[in-house]
C-alpha positions, 0 to 999 in steps of 0.5 A: 500500500505505501509508496515512498513518494507519498510518504515523503509528501506526508512526512514533509508536511509536519503540521495538521495537513500531513496528518490529514492526508495520511488519514485520507489515504487510510480512508481511501484504501479502506474503501477500495483495498485494490486501489493503487497510488502514485505521485504525479505532476511534479513541476516547479510550483509543486516539486513533490507532485500530487498523490493520485489514487487509481482503479481503472482510471483516476479515482481522486487526486490529493492536494495540500493547499495553504489552509486545506487538503483537497481531494478532487474527483475528476468525475465528481459532477456525476457522482452521488453525494448524499452527505454533501461532502463536495464543497469545492470546484462546484462550478466545474462541469466534470470535477468536484472536490472536498476541502478538509480544514483544520480541526474538522472532523472527517466523515469517513463513511461518506468519504469511503462511499464517494471513493467507492462510487468513483471506482464503480463508475471507472469500472463501468466506463472500462467495460463500456469501452471494451464492449464498443471495441468488440 
């Protein structure tokens, strides 16, 4: 499960945001034990890159911001969100994000449900793409 680059991001962020990212990581893996993780998009403005969780496509992307830790779901606009976790990128036609703030209690069951929905959507999209190729 752990990957050295993501461990480095967490340990290099010693305040509450590193701990929050570690907690989000555990919740994501609890939602889907088969999910893979990587660190992508290293650039001068973000030399460590961004954590990415994938299962048949990108499920969600993590970012450490100044005042929050953000999980972005690239297809979040099409995901059910009955617990109203999405609180960022609400104007995007496809993506939705959840910003987690210092001292905020994580609604782990709702986050796990979002992750499972995103994985389910990725798997369905993968199956329909395979069917179209036949």
